[in-house]
C-alpha positions, 0 to 999 in steps of 0.5 A: 500500500502507498503511504498517504499524505495529509494536507490541510485546507481552509474554506469559508463556512456557512456561518461566515467563519473558517471551515477547516479540514484535511485531505489524506491521499497518495499519488495526489489522488490521480484516478482515485475516488474520494470519500468525504467524512461527516462527524456527528453532534459534539464530534470533530474531524480529529475525534477518536476514530475519524483520523484512523478511518480516513487513513485506512480509506486512503491506504486502500487507494482512495482520497479521504476528506475530513473537516469540522462543520462550521458549527462544531465549536472546535477551533484552530487547534483542532481539539478544544471547543474554543468557538462556542458561539459558532456551536450555539448557532449551528443548524442542519441547514448550515451543516448541509451547506458546509458539506456542499462547499467541501464537496463542490470545491473537491469536485472542482479540483480546488480543495488542496494544491495538486489534488486531481479531481476524484473519479468517483465520490462517496460519503460517510457519516457518523450519528447526526453526520449520517443524517447529513450525509444521507440528506445531501446524497439525495440532493446530488447525482455525484454520490455513488456510495454511502456508509452511515454509522449509528445514524439517526432516523429522526433529527428531532431527538427531544421530548416536549418538555425539553423543547418548551424549556429550550424555547423559554430559555432561548438556549439549551446547555450541552455538556461535553462529558470529556472536557466539562465544557458547557456549550450553548445551543440556541434556538436557531437549530430548533427553528431550522429543524421545525421548519424542515422536519416534515419536508427536506429533513425527513430522513425516512423519505430521504432513505427511500429516495436515495438510490446508490449503494448504502451500508448501514452500520449500527451497534447493538449496544448503542447507548445514544441512538437506538438500534431501531433507528438503523432498522427504520432506515433500512426498511425505508431504503427500499429503492437502493442497494442497501446492507444493514450490519448489526455489530454485536456489543457495539456502542455508539462509537463502536467502542472508540474513545477520545483521546484515542486509546486504540481500536476495539473488535467492534470498531475493526469490524466497522472500519473493515466493512466500511473500507470494503464497501467503498472499495467495491463500489468506488474503485 
């Protein structure tokens, strides 16, 4: 396998701030497909398994693109939540716009110097990032393969009492268990979701509309997104080449932690399935 190099890039995010990411590839991506990787809620491109998954995709002969959504809250150091106001004003619409910016720049050949235009495009998403990848995949004809891990089947994840309190206070306080940071999430997110949930953001409808090969991976011990979400998406995906893989003992991150302390059998299984899927349909 060729050694992959990593090159950073910075674009303009949907909120007007920096949209930071990295490209991992070998041979400048010549005649290579590309996989764009989307992190989930409270995630970021350097969290836990993401760099390792990207490296495996690159070593398999593809270009891997990771990036921080403009509303991730993670600053220039790539590790700390030093941009809490950007996190606070995040929306699903902005997430989709960020992904469109990254993909569009990639397909135009302008993401990093000397990187060739990819021969094919795949998308990967974890948790809420899986929902973003799915929604975007239904909006472009260029996505030729999709893999989601622990993807949600409905972006509205809160009960009525929580929503009422969110409205009354004007924000919800989101605690990062690892760092203890308390991040605000303003009602921008809720406004955007309520305006689009039954239309553009309906994930069951998106699953039914998506037509490219799609691998759905879900841990049977997922503590954050129920296994039933994966099953619901799989049932709805009647018009695509779809495979549903349940990972016995797999948690929401398939056992991965941050900071990285090594892989797990569940994570190895998920990464192996993912690289195999993209290799089958993109290479």
